KOLGU-260798 format. One record per atom (N, C-alpha, C, CB): atom name; x, y, z. Coordinates in nm, 2 decimals. Each point is the difference from the previous one (the first is absolute). Glycine has a CB too. Layout:
N
<CA,<X,Y,Z>>
...
% end
This chain:
157
<N,<1.19,-6.40,-11.97>>
<CA,<-0.09,-0.13,-0.01>>
<C,<-0.03,-0.03,-0.10>>
<CB,<-0.09,0.02,0.17>>
<N,<0.13,-0.14,-0.19>>
<CA,<-0.05,-0.05,-0.13>>
<C,<-0.15,-0.07,0.07>>
<CB,<0.27,-0.07,-0.17>>
<N,<-0.40,0.04,0.10>>
<CA,<-0.09,-0.06,0.05>>
<C,<-0.05,-0.08,-0.12>>
<CB,<-0.04,0.18,0.18>>
<N,<0.04,-0.25,-0.18>>
<CA,<-0.09,-0.16,-0.08>>
<C,<-0.17,-0.01,0.04>>
<CB,<0.26,-0.18,0.04>>
<N,<-0.32,0.25,-0.14>>
<CA,<-0.14,0.01,0.02>>
<C,<-0.04,-0.11,-0.07>>
<CB,<-0.02,0.24,0.03>>
<N,<-0.10,-0.37,0.07>>
<CA,<-0.06,-0.09,-0.04>>
<C,<-0.10,0.03,0.07>>
<CB,<0.16,-0.14,-0.05>>
<N,<-0.27,0.11,-0.05>>
<CA,<-0.18,-0.02,0.03>>
<C,<-0.05,-0.04,0.10>>
<CB,<-0.03,-0.05,-0.18>>
<N,<0.13,-0.15,0.22>>
<CA,<-0.11,-0.05,0.10>>
<C,<0.12,0.07,0.16>>
<CB,<-0.14,-0.32,-0.19>>
<N,<0.26,0.37,0.15>>
<CA,<0.09,0.04,0.15>>
<C,<-0.08,0.11,0.02>>
<CB,<0.26,-0.05,-0.02>>
<N,<-0.33,0.12,-0.06>>
<CA,<-0.07,0.14,0.05>>
<C,<-0.12,-0.01,0.06>>
<CB,<0.11,0.10,-0.16>>
<N,<-0.21,-0.23,0.06>>
<CA,<-0.08,0.00,0.08>>
<C,<-0.02,-0.05,0.15>>
<CB,<-0.05,0.00,-0.21>>
<N,<0.15,-0.04,0.21>>
<CA,<0.05,-0.12,0.16>>
<C,<0.04,0.17,0.09>>
<CB,<0.19,-0.35,-0.13>>
<N,<-0.14,0.44,0.07>>
<CA,<0.04,0.06,0.07>>
<C,<-0.12,0.13,0.02>>
<CB,<0.25,-0.12,-0.07>>
<N,<-0.32,0.13,-0.01>>
<CA,<-0.16,0.07,0.02>>
<C,<-0.11,-0.13,0.09>>
<CB,<0.03,0.15,-0.30>>
<N,<-0.10,-0.22,0.30>>
<CA,<0.00,-0.11,0.06>>
<C,<0.01,0.02,0.19>>
<CB,<0.11,-0.09,-0.25>>
<N,<0.09,0.09,0.24>>
<CA,<0.03,0.00,0.16>>
<C,<-0.04,0.16,0.02>>
<CB,<0.24,-0.19,0.04>>
<N,<-0.21,0.27,-0.11>>
<CA,<-0.03,0.14,0.06>>
<C,<0.17,0.02,0.05>>
<CB,<-0.30,-0.02,0.10>>
<N,<0.39,0.01,-0.16>>
<CA,<0.14,0.00,0.11>>
<C,<0.00,-0.03,0.13>>
<CB,<0.06,0.15,-0.11>>
<N,<-0.13,-0.24,0.12>>
<CA,<-0.01,-0.01,0.19>>
<C,<0.06,-0.15,0.00>>
<CB,<-0.25,0.16,0.09>>
<N,<0.39,-0.22,-0.02>>
<CA,<0.08,-0.08,0.02>>
<C,<-0.09,-0.08,0.10>>
<CB,<0.23,0.13,-0.06>>
<N,<-0.35,-0.09,0.12>>
<CA,<-0.02,-0.07,0.10>>
<C,<-0.17,-0.11,-0.05>>
<CB,<0.16,0.23,0.20>>
<N,<-0.20,-0.12,-0.32>>
<CA,<-0.12,-0.08,-0.08>>
<C,<0.01,-0.08,-0.10>>
<CB,<-0.10,0.16,0.04>>
<N,<0.25,-0.18,-0.06>>
<CA,<0.03,-0.10,-0.19>>
<C,<0.11,-0.07,0.09>>
<CB,<-0.02,0.18,-0.31>>
<N,<-0.02,-0.34,0.30>>
<CA,<0.04,-0.07,0.05>>
<C,<0.12,-0.02,-0.11>>
<CB,<-0.21,-0.08,0.15>>
<N,<0.23,0.08,-0.27>>
<CA,<0.06,-0.02,-0.11>>
<C,<0.13,0.11,0.06>>
<CB,<-0.22,-0.08,-0.20>>
<N,<0.19,0.24,0.26>>
<CA,<0.07,0.11,-0.02>>
<C,<0.09,-0.04,0.17>>
<CB,<-0.21,0.21,-0.20>>
<N,<0.11,-0.27,0.29>>
<CA,<0.08,-0.02,0.17>>
<C,<0.12,-0.13,-0.02>>
<CB,<-0.25,0.06,0.16>>
<N,<0.20,-0.17,-0.29>>
<CA,<0.11,-0.11,0.04>>
<C,<0.17,0.06,-0.09>>
<CB,<-0.25,-0.25,0.01>>
<N,<0.18,0.29,-0.09>>
<CA,<0.09,0.09,-0.04>>
<C,<0.11,0.12,0.06>>
<CB,<-0.18,-0.08,-0.13>>
<N,<0.12,0.11,0.20>>
<CA,<0.07,0.11,0.09>>
<C,<0.07,-0.07,0.15>>
<CB,<-0.21,0.18,-0.11>>
<N,<0.08,-0.29,0.13>>
<CA,<0.09,-0.05,0.09>>
<C,<0.14,-0.12,-0.05>>
<CB,<-0.25,0.06,0.15>>
<N,<0.24,-0.12,-0.26>>
<CA,<0.08,-0.05,-0.02>>
<C,<0.15,0.07,-0.02>>
<CB,<-0.20,-0.14,-0.05>>
<N,<0.14,0.29,-0.05>>
<CA,<0.19,0.09,0.04>>
<C,<0.00,0.08,0.15>>
<CB,<0.04,0.09,-0.31>>
<N,<-0.15,-0.11,0.40>>
<CA,<0.10,0.06,0.11>>
<C,<0.07,-0.14,0.06>>
<CB,<-0.17,0.24,0.09>>
<N,<0.12,-0.39,-0.08>>
<CA,<0.10,-0.08,0.05>>
<C,<0.08,0.03,-0.03>>
<CB,<-0.07,-0.14,0.02>>
<N,<0.08,0.14,-0.19>>
<CA,<0.12,-0.02,-0.07>>
<C,<0.11,0.11,0.09>>
<CB,<-0.13,-0.08,-0.27>>
<N,<0.15,0.13,0.22>>
<CA,<0.01,0.16,0.08>>
<C,<0.00,-0.03,0.14>>
<CB,<-0.15,0.14,-0.17>>
<N,<0.12,-0.24,0.22>>
<CA,<0.05,0.03,0.20>>
<C,<0.10,-0.08,0.00>>
<CB,<-0.23,0.02,0.16>>
<N,<0.18,-0.15,-0.24>>
<CA,<0.12,-0.13,0.00>>
<C,<0.16,0.09,-0.08>>
<CB,<-0.23,-0.25,-0.06>>
<N,<0.19,0.30,-0.01>>
<CA,<0.14,0.08,-0.05>>
<C,<0.07,0.09,0.04>>
<CB,<-0.07,-0.05,-0.12>>
<N,<0.02,0.14,0.19>>
<CA,<0.04,0.09,0.07>>
<C,<0.09,0.01,0.07>>
<CB,<-0.16,0.02,-0.02>>
<N,<0.16,-0.15,0.14>>
<CA,<0.15,-0.01,0.07>>
<C,<0.07,-0.06,-0.09>>
<CB,<-0.05,-0.03,0.24>>
<N,<0.02,-0.03,-0.31>>
<CA,<0.07,-0.09,-0.04>>
<C,<0.14,0.09,-0.09>>
<CB,<-0.24,-0.18,0.01>>
<N,<0.22,0.32,-0.02>>
<CA,<0.10,0.04,-0.07>>
<C,<0.08,0.09,0.06>>
<CB,<-0.12,-0.04,-0.16>>
<N,<0.11,0.08,0.28>>
<CA,<0.11,0.02,0.04>>
<C,<0.14,-0.10,0.01>>
<CB,<-0.18,0.13,0.09>>
<N,<0.10,-0.25,-0.08>>
<CA,<0.10,-0.12,0.08>>
<C,<0.05,-0.03,-0.17>>
<CB,<-0.16,-0.15,0.29>>
<N,<0.11,0.15,-0.37>>
<CA,<0.06,-0.01,-0.16>>
<C,<0.06,0.04,0.00>>
<CB,<-0.10,-0.02,-0.10>>
<N,<0.12,0.20,0.12>>
<CA,<0.10,0.14,0.00>>
<C,<0.13,-0.02,0.04>>
<CB,<-0.18,0.14,0.07>>
<N,<0.12,-0.16,0.09>>
<CA,<0.12,-0.06,0.08>>
<C,<0.08,-0.09,-0.03>>
<CB,<-0.11,0.05,0.12>>
<N,<0.08,-0.18,-0.14>>
<CA,<0.05,-0.12,-0.01>>
<C,<0.10,0.04,-0.13>>
<CB,<-0.23,-0.15,0.10>>
<N,<0.17,0.21,-0.25>>
<CA,<0.09,0.02,-0.08>>
<C,<0.08,0.08,0.04>>
<CB,<-0.11,-0.06,-0.14>>
<N,<0.10,0.15,0.20>>
<CA,<0.13,0.10,0.01>>
<C,<0.08,-0.05,0.11>>
<CB,<-0.12,0.21,-0.09>>
<N,<0.11,-0.25,0.22>>
<CA,<0.07,-0.04,0.04>>
<C,<0.10,-0.18,0.01>>
<CB,<-0.16,0.24,0.06>>
<N,<0.11,-0.26,-0.22>>
<CA,<0.11,-0.15,0.02>>
<C,<0.11,0.07,-0.06>>
<CB,<-0.14,-0.23,-0.03>>
<N,<0.19,0.17,0.07>>
<CA,<0.13,0.04,-0.02>>
<C,<0.10,-0.08,-0.11>>
<CB,<-0.05,0.06,0.24>>
<N,<0.01,-0.07,-0.37>>
<CA,<0.09,-0.03,-0.16>>
<C,<0.10,0.01,0.01>>
<CB,<-0.11,0.08,-0.14>>
<N,<0.17,0.05,0.11>>
<CA,<0.11,0.06,-0.05>>
<C,<0.07,-0.02,0.08>>
<CB,<-0.07,0.13,-0.11>>
<N,<0.22,-0.10,0.14>>
<CA,<0.14,-0.02,0.03>>
<C,<0.06,0.10,-0.03>>
<CB,<-0.01,-0.19,-0.03>>
<N,<0.16,0.20,0.11>>
<CA,<0.11,0.13,-0.06>>
<C,<0.15,-0.06,0.03>>
<CB,<-0.18,0.23,0.08>>
<N,<0.20,-0.31,-0.15>>
<CA,<0.19,-0.01,-0.03>>
<C,<0.07,0.09,0.11>>
<CB,<-0.01,-0.02,-0.30>>
<N,<0.08,0.01,0.41>>
<CA,<0.07,0.01,0.04>>
<C,<0.14,0.05,-0.03>>
<CB,<-0.17,-0.11,0.06>>
<N,<0.27,0.18,-0.03>>
<CA,<0.09,0.00,-0.09>>
<C,<0.10,-0.10,0.03>>
<CB,<-0.06,0.21,-0.04>>
<N,<0.01,-0.26,0.19>>
<CA,<0.15,-0.13,0.06>>
<C,<-0.13,-0.14,-0.06>>
<CB,<0.18,0.15,0.35>>
<N,<-0.31,-0.13,-0.40>>
<CA,<-0.04,-0.15,-0.08>>
<C,<0.08,-0.09,-0.12>>
<CB,<-0.20,0.11,0.06>>
<N,<0.21,-0.20,-0.04>>
<CA,<0.04,-0.06,-0.14>>
<C,<-0.09,-0.09,-0.09>>
<CB,<0.20,0.01,0.12>>
<N,<-0.18,0.01,-0.22>>
<CA,<-0.04,-0.07,-0.12>>
<C,<0.06,-0.15,-0.01>>
<CB,<-0.01,0.25,-0.11>>
<N,<-0.09,-0.33,0.03>>
<CA,<0.06,-0.16,-0.01>>
<C,<0.07,0.03,-0.08>>
<CB,<-0.14,-0.15,0.04>>
<N,<0.17,0.18,-0.15>>
<CA,<0.05,0.04,-0.14>>
<C,<0.18,0.00,0.08>>
<CB,<-0.28,0.20,-0.17>>
<N,<0.27,-0.11,0.31>>
<CA,<0.14,0.03,0.00>>
<C,<0.08,-0.11,0.08>>
<CB,<-0.06,0.26,-0.01>>
<N,<-0.04,-0.36,0.06>>
<CA,<0.03,-0.11,0.04>>
<C,<0.06,-0.11,-0.04>>
<CB,<-0.12,0.10,0.07>>
<N,<0.01,-0.08,-0.16>>
<CA,<0.03,-0.17,-0.04>>
<C,<0.13,0.01,-0.10>>
<CB,<-0.27,-0.11,0.00>>
<N,<0.39,-0.01,0.01>>
<CA,<0.11,-0.03,-0.09>>
<C,<0.11,0.08,0.07>>
<CB,<-0.13,-0.03,-0.23>>
<N,<0.07,0.14,0.33>>
<CA,<0.08,0.02,0.13>>
<C,<0.12,-0.08,0.06>>
<CB,<-0.20,0.08,0.03>>
<N,<0.33,-0.04,-0.09>>
<CA,<0.08,-0.14,0.09>>
<C,<0.04,0.06,0.15>>
<CB,<0.14,-0.11,-0.24>>
<N,<-0.16,0.02,0.29>>
<CA,<0.01,0.04,0.22>>
<C,<0.14,0.00,0.00>>
<CB,<-0.20,-0.15,0.14>>
<N,<0.28,0.17,-0.06>>
<CA,<0.12,0.01,0.09>>
<C,<-0.02,-0.01,0.10>>
<CB,<0.09,0.10,-0.11>>
<N,<0.07,-0.17,0.22>>
<CA,<-0.04,0.01,0.09>>
<C,<0.09,0.05,0.10>>
<CB,<-0.13,-0.15,-0.08>>
<N,<0.26,0.24,0.16>>
<CA,<0.04,0.02,0.10>>
<C,<0.12,0.00,-0.10>>
<CB,<-0.14,-0.08,0.22>>
<N,<0.20,-0.02,-0.26>>
<CA,<0.13,0.01,-0.10>>
<C,<-0.01,0.02,-0.13>>
<CB,<0.08,-0.12,0.13>>
<N,<-0.19,0.18,-0.17>>
<CA,<-0.08,0.07,-0.13>>
<C,<0.04,-0.16,-0.10>>
<CB,<0.07,0.37,0.02>>
<N,<-0.09,-0.46,0.01>>
<CA,<-0.04,-0.12,-0.07>>
<C,<-0.13,0.01,-0.04>>
<CB,<0.15,-0.13,0.11>>
<N,<-0.18,0.05,-0.26>>
<CA,<-0.11,0.02,-0.09>>
<C,<-0.05,-0.19,0.10>>
<CB,<0.09,0.23,-0.33>>
<N,<-0.20,-0.21,0.36>>
<CA,<-0.05,-0.13,0.09>>
<C,<-0.11,-0.02,-0.09>>
<CB,<0.05,0.04,0.28>>
<N,<-0.11,0.03,-0.34>>
<CA,<-0.15,-0.07,-0.08>>
<C,<-0.02,0.19,-0.08>>
<CB,<-0.16,-0.28,0.25>>
<N,<0.05,0.22,-0.32>>
<CA,<-0.09,0.10,-0.07>>
<C,<-0.13,-0.07,0.04>>
<CB,<0.15,0.10,-0.21>>
<N,<-0.27,0.07,0.25>>
<CA,<-0.09,-0.01,-0.04>>
<C,<-0.08,-0.01,-0.09>>
<CB,<0.08,0.04,0.11>>
<N,<-0.16,-0.20,-0.12>>
<CA,<-0.04,-0.04,-0.10>>
<C,<-0.19,0.03,-0.02>>
<CB,<0.24,-0.16,0.03>>
<N,<-0.31,0.19,0.12>>
<CA,<-0.14,0.04,-0.01>>
<C,<0.04,-0.01,0.13>>
<CB,<-0.18,-0.06,-0.20>>
<N,<0.04,0.09,0.24>>
<CA,<-0.11,0.07,0.09>>
<C,<-0.09,-0.06,0.06>>
<CB,<0.03,0.14,-0.11>>
<N,<-0.04,-0.17,0.26>>
<CA,<-0.14,-0.13,0.02>>
<C,<-0.09,0.15,0.06>>
<CB,<0.12,-0.34,0.11>>
<N,<-0.28,0.30,-0.14>>
<CA,<-0.05,0.13,0.11>>
<C,<-0.13,-0.13,0.03>>
<CB,<0.07,0.35,-0.12>>
<N,<-0.08,-0.34,0.27>>
<CA,<-0.10,-0.01,0.11>>
<C,<-0.07,0.05,0.01>>
<CB,<0.09,-0.04,0.07>>
<N,<-0.22,0.06,-0.10>>
<CA,<-0.07,0.09,0.08>>
<C,<0.03,0.14,-0.03>>
<CB,<0.00,-0.17,0.17>>
<N,<0.03,0.22,-0.29>>
<CA,<0.04,0.08,-0.07>>
<C,<0.12,0.12,0.07>>
<CB,<-0.25,-0.09,-0.11>>
<N,<0.30,0.00,0.19>>
<CA,<0.12,0.00,0.07>>
<C,<0.10,-0.09,-0.08>>
<CB,<-0.12,0.05,0.21>>
<N,<0.26,0.04,-0.24>>
<CA,<0.15,-0.07,0.01>>
<C,<0.03,-0.09,0.11>>
<CB,<0.08,0.19,-0.10>>
<N,<-0.09,-0.34,0.04>>
<CA,<0.06,-0.09,0.09>>
<C,<0.12,-0.09,-0.05>>
<CB,<-0.23,0.01,0.10>>
<N,<0.30,0.03,-0.14>>
<CA,<0.13,-0.03,-0.06>>
<C,<-0.02,0.06,-0.16>>
<CB,<0.07,-0.24,0.17>>
<N,<0.10,0.20,-0.19>>
<CA,<0.11,0.01,-0.09>>
<C,<0.04,-0.15,-0.04>>
<CB,<0.09,0.22,0.10>>
<N,<-0.14,-0.27,-0.26>>
<CA,<0.06,-0.15,-0.07>>
<C,<0.13,0.07,0.00>>
<CB,<-0.20,-0.14,-0.18>>
<N,<0.34,0.10,0.19>>
<CA,<0.09,0.02,-0.09>>
<C,<0.08,-0.14,-0.05>>
<CB,<0.01,0.23,0.11>>
<N,<0.04,-0.15,-0.20>>
<CA,<0.05,-0.17,-0.03>>
<C,<0.19,0.08,0.00>>
<CB,<-0.27,-0.18,-0.23>>
<N,<0.30,-0.01,0.27>>
<CA,<0.12,0.02,0.09>>
<C,<0.06,-0.14,-0.08>>
<CB,<-0.08,0.15,0.27>>
<N,<0.17,-0.12,-0.28>>
<CA,<0.15,-0.12,-0.01>>
<C,<-0.02,0.02,-0.19>>
<CB,<-0.01,-0.26,0.29>>
<N,<0.07,0.18,-0.39>>
<CA,<-0.04,0.02,-0.15>>
<C,<0.11,0.08,-0.07>>
<CB,<-0.26,-0.01,0.05>>
<N,<0.24,-0.04,-0.20>>
<CA,<0.18,0.13,-0.01>>
<C,<-0.11,0.01,-0.18>>
<CB,<0.39,-0.12,0.18>>
<N,<-0.45,0.25,-0.23>>
<CA,<-0.08,0.00,-0.09>>
<C,<-0.08,-0.06,0.01>>
<CB,<0.12,0.03,-0.09>>
<N,<-0.26,-0.04,0.18>>
<CA,<-0.06,-0.05,0.00>>
<C,<-0.01,-0.15,0.03>>
<CB,<-0.02,0.19,-0.10>>
<N,<0.08,-0.27,0.08>>
<CA,<0.05,-0.15,0.01>>
<C,<0.05,0.00,0.17>>
<CB,<0.10,-0.05,-0.30>>
<N,<-0.19,-0.04,0.32>>
<CA,<-0.01,-0.07,0.13>>
<C,<-0.05,0.09,0.15>>
<CB,<0.19,-0.16,-0.14>>
<N,<-0.20,0.31,0.11>>
<CA,<-0.11,0.01,0.06>>
<C,<-0.08,-0.04,0.11>>
<CB,<0.03,0.01,-0.17>>
<N,<-0.03,0.03,0.27>>
<CA,<-0.13,-0.09,0.09>>
<C,<-0.10,0.17,0.05>>
<CB,<0.20,-0.29,0.16>>
<N,<-0.33,0.28,-0.14>>
<CA,<-0.01,0.12,0.10>>
<C,<-0.04,-0.05,0.15>>
<CB,<-0.08,0.15,-0.21>>
<N,<0.07,-0.04,0.28>>
<CA,<-0.03,0.01,0.12>>
<C,<-0.07,0.08,0.05>>
<CB,<0.13,-0.07,0.00>>
<N,<-0.24,0.10,0.10>>
<CA,<-0.11,0.08,0.06>>
<C,<0.13,0.07,0.14>>
<CB,<-0.31,-0.21,-0.08>>
<N,<0.29,0.39,0.08>>
<CA,<0.05,0.03,0.12>>
<C,<-0.12,0.12,0.04>>
<CB,<0.29,-0.07,-0.04>>
<N,<-0.23,0.06,0.17>>
<CA,<-0.14,0.13,0.08>>
<C,<0.01,0.12,-0.12>>
<CB,<0.04,-0.02,0.33>>
<N,<-0.11,0.11,-0.32>>
<CA,<0.06,0.12,-0.02>>
<C,<0.08,0.11,0.07>>
<CB,<-0.14,-0.07,-0.10>>
<N,<0.13,-0.01,0.26>>
<CA,<0.03,0.13,0.12>>
<C,<0.18,-0.06,0.00>>
<CB,<-0.31,0.03,0.20>>
<N,<0.36,-0.19,-0.28>>
<CA,<0.13,-0.01,-0.04>>
<C,<0.09,0.14,-0.12>>
<CB,<-0.12,-0.30,0.04>>
<N,<0.09,0.31,-0.08>>
<CA,<0.02,0.06,-0.13>>
<C,<-0.09,0.17,0.06>>
<CB,<-0.01,-0.28,-0.22>>
<N,<0.19,0.36,0.13>>
<CA,<-0.05,0.13,0.04>>
<C,<0.02,0.02,-0.09>>
<CB,<0.01,0.07,0.18>>
<N,<-0.11,0.04,-0.25>>
<CA,<0.03,0.06,-0.14>>
<C,<0.02,0.11,-0.01>>
<CB,<-0.11,-0.13,-0.07>>
<N,<0.18,0.27,0.02>>
<CA,<0.04,0.10,0.00>>
<C,<0.02,0.03,-0.13>>
<CB,<0.08,-0.02,0.20>>
<N,<-0.12,0.15,-0.18>>
<CA,<0.04,0.10,-0.22>>
<C,<0.12,0.08,0.12>>
<CB,<-0.32,0.11,-0.25>>
<N,<0.42,-0.15,0.15>>
<CA,<0.12,0.13,0.00>>
<C,<0.01,0.12,-0.06>>
<CB,<0.09,-0.15,0.01>>
<N,<-0.16,0.27,0.02>>
<CA,<0.01,0.08,-0.05>>
<C,<0.10,0.04,-0.10>>
<CB,<-0.13,0.00,0.17>>
<N,<0.26,0.01,-0.16>>
<CA,<0.12,0.02,-0.06>>
<C,<0.03,-0.08,-0.08>>
<CB,<0.05,0.10,0.15>>
<N,<-0.10,-0.20,-0.19>>
<CA,<0.01,-0.15,-0.07>>
<C,<-0.11,-0.04,-0.11>>
<CB,<0.08,-0.08,0.23>>
<N,<-0.23,0.19,-0.18>>
<CA,<-0.09,-0.01,-0.08>>
<C,<-0.05,-0.18,-0.02>>
<CB,<0.10,0.26,-0.09>>
<N,<-0.08,-0.33,0.21>>
<CA,<-0.02,-0.16,0.00>>
<C,<-0.08,-0.06,0.12>>
<CB,<0.23,-0.01,-0.12>>
<N,<-0.28,-0.06,0.09>>
<CA,<-0.07,-0.13,0.11>>
<C,<0.11,-0.06,0.09>>
<CB,<-0.19,-0.08,-0.19>>
<N,<0.18,0.04,0.24>>
<CA,<0.07,-0.13,0.11>>
<C,<-0.05,-0.08,0.08>>
<CB,<0.12,0.11,0.02>>
<N,<-0.04,-0.21,-0.02>>
<CA,<-0.10,-0.06,0.09>>
<C,<0.14,-0.07,0.09>>
<CB,<-0.27,-0.03,-0.17>>
<N,<0.24,0.00,0.30>>
<CA,<0.07,-0.06,0.10>>
<C,<0.00,-0.11,0.10>>
<CB,<0.00,0.17,-0.05>>
<N,<0.02,-0.26,0.11>>
<CA,<0.00,-0.08,0.12>>
<C,<0.11,-0.08,0.02>>
<CB,<-0.22,0.00,-0.02>>
<N,<0.20,-0.02,0.18>>
<CA,<0.07,-0.09,0.06>>
<C,<-0.03,-0.16,-0.05>>
<CB,<-0.01,0.18,0.19>>
<N,<0.09,-0.23,-0.29>>
<CA,<0.04,-0.12,-0.05>>
<C,<0.08,0.00,-0.04>>
<CB,<-0.12,-0.04,-0.03>>
<N,<0.19,-0.12,-0.01>>
<CA,<0.13,-0.04,-0.11>>
<C,<-0.07,-0.06,-0.09>>
<CB,<0.19,-0.05,0.12>>
<N,<-0.12,0.01,-0.24>>
<CA,<-0.10,-0.05,-0.14>>
<C,<-0.03,-0.19,0.10>>
<CB,<0.18,0.20,-0.33>>
<N,<-0.08,-0.23,0.43>>
<CA,<-0.01,-0.15,0.03>>
<C,<-0.15,0.03,0.07>>
<CB,<0.29,-0.11,0.03>>
<N,<-0.29,0.19,0.06>>
<CA,<-0.17,0.02,0.11>>
<C,<-0.11,-0.04,-0.11>>
<CB,<0.06,0.23,0.18>>
<N,<-0.03,-0.12,-0.27>>
<CA,<-0.12,0.02,-0.13>>
<C,<-0.04,-0.17,-0.10>>
<CB,<0.12,0.31,-0.03>>
<N,<0.04,-0.34,0.03>>
<CA,<-0.03,-0.13,-0.07>>
<C,<-0.01,-0.13,0.05>>
<CB,<0.09,0.11,-0.12>>
<N,<-0.12,-0.11,0.24>>
<CA,<-0.06,-0.11,0.13>>
<C,<-0.10,0.03,0.03>>
<CB,<0.15,-0.04,0.11>>
<N,<-0.25,0.17,-0.14>>
<CA,<-0.13,0.03,0.02>>
<C,<-0.10,-0.08,-0.07>>
<CB,<0.08,0.21,0.06>>
<N,<-0.20,-0.23,0.03>>
<CA,<-0.07,-0.09,-0.07>>
<C,<-0.04,0.05,-0.13>>
<CB,<-0.08,-0.09,0.20>>
<N,<0.02,-0.01,-0.27>>
<CA,<0.02,0.03,-0.23>>
<C,<-0.14,0.05,0.03>>
<CB,<0.15,-0.25,-0.21>>
<N,<-0.16,0.34,0.16>>
<CA,<-0.17,0.05,-0.11>>
<C,<0.02,-0.06,-0.13>>
<CB,<-0.05,0.26,0.08>>
<N,<-0.07,-0.30,-0.16>>
<CA,<0.02,-0.04,-0.10>>
<C,<-0.16,0.05,-0.01>>
<CB,<0.22,-0.20,0.00>>
<N,<-0.19,0.27,-0.16>>
<CA,<-0.13,0.05,-0.08>>
<C,<-0.05,-0.09,-0.08>>
<CB,<0.06,0.20,0.00>>
<N,<-0.15,-0.25,0.10>>
<CA,<-0.09,-0.14,-0.07>>
<C,<-0.13,0.06,0.03>>
<CB,<0.14,-0.23,0.06>>
<N,<-0.25,0.13,-0.07>>
<CA,<-0.15,0.01,0.06>>
<C,<-0.04,0.14,-0.03>>
<CB,<0.03,-0.16,0.19>>
<N,<-0.10,0.24,-0.12>>
<CA,<-0.09,0.11,-0.03>>
<C,<0.11,0.06,-0.04>>
<CB,<-0.21,0.00,0.15>>
<N,<0.39,0.01,-0.10>>
<CA,<0.06,0.13,-0.06>>
<C,<0.06,-0.05,-0.10>>
<CB,<0.04,0.13,0.18>>
<N,<-0.01,-0.22,-0.25>>
<CA,<0.02,-0.08,-0.08>>
<C,<-0.02,0.11,-0.13>>
<CB,<-0.07,-0.22,0.15>>
<N,<0.22,0.27,-0.23>>
<CA,<0.01,0.12,-0.09>>
<C,<0.00,-0.03,-0.16>>
<CB,<0.11,0.10,0.18>>
% end
């Protein structure tokens, strides 16, 4: 323990005879320290519990799909016709709420965008082909007739 010698502090200690009850300065210091400790100690377990119980990290399950596996994925129907391509994902309150599909057009010309529910698209992984596939029960004409989504306003690219 390192002790710094201070003549005035030593005089005060000697004058107080090392008695907390007889020295007002020491009593105030002691009471302030005791009050601080009394207020801080109950908070320590709560802080430790909050830090330990907060779930920040997650593990990806083998069946999970990464967004980069979806973007650009062709969507086919039951007749194995390509009916669209996943161009974007819509997240609402942290949950996937829609796929933006490009439909129609050729080489990027004349294509339009529609939004479909995630439940209408089945995404699977083929272990044999080592690739992702997306299928849905819709025709090209049904998707071309769907309400158009435009990348404008807050969604402008």
